[in-house]
C-alpha positions, 0 to 999 in steps of 0.5 A: 657818330656814324660808322661806315662799312667801307673797309669790308667792301674795299677788302672784297674789291682788292681780293676780287681784283687780285683774283682777276689778275691771277686769272689773266696771268693763268690764261696768258701763260696757257696761251703762250705755251699753246702758241709756243708749241704751234710754232716749234719745228721738230728735228730728229736724228734717225738711227740708220747705222752707218751714215746719217739721216735727219727728219724735220717737221716744220711748224706748218706741217712741211716735212724734210728727210735729209739723207737715208743712210744705207739699206732700208733701216730709215723706213723703220726709224722714220715710221717711229717719229712720223707715221704718215706716208707723205714727205714734202722734200727729200734732200740727198747731200751727196751720192755716197751709198751710206747717204742715198741707198736708204732713200730708194725704199722711201721713194718706193713707199712714200709720196714725195713732193721733190728731191733735192740733190747736190749736183755731185755726179755719181755713176754707181749702181746705187745712184743709178737705182735712185735716179731710176726710182725718181723717174719711175715715181715721177718725183721732181728732181731739183739741184741744190746750190750754195748760198742763200738766195745767190 
């Protein structure tokens, strides 16, 4: 009677196949983690004392600063999370000084693609300084509106 050695070959194939499958799972999980990180949008609430300020960095590198709080504390807070001197868009939700006063030093020091305002009129000194700075730096001023695509 003749015996074969099929059993050790089969065991090696099963072991090799299992290793291949585990390696594929590892590669896929690492790729998914990398892909997930590249698709994420980051939003940070900046501590500007009285008032609010939010910084958003999109998955493709676009940046948005929403409001600036009072005075210049937004400068030191923004540099902690985004050390570059360029912003895509600044949004001023309304012209109260605790929302727009901090935007003036940002506009003076950063290259800004555009500023979006709510259209609420204000003739305060802070609002006038903001508009003067926008004009001086030649930053496009856009009027926001309600709704999505309406």
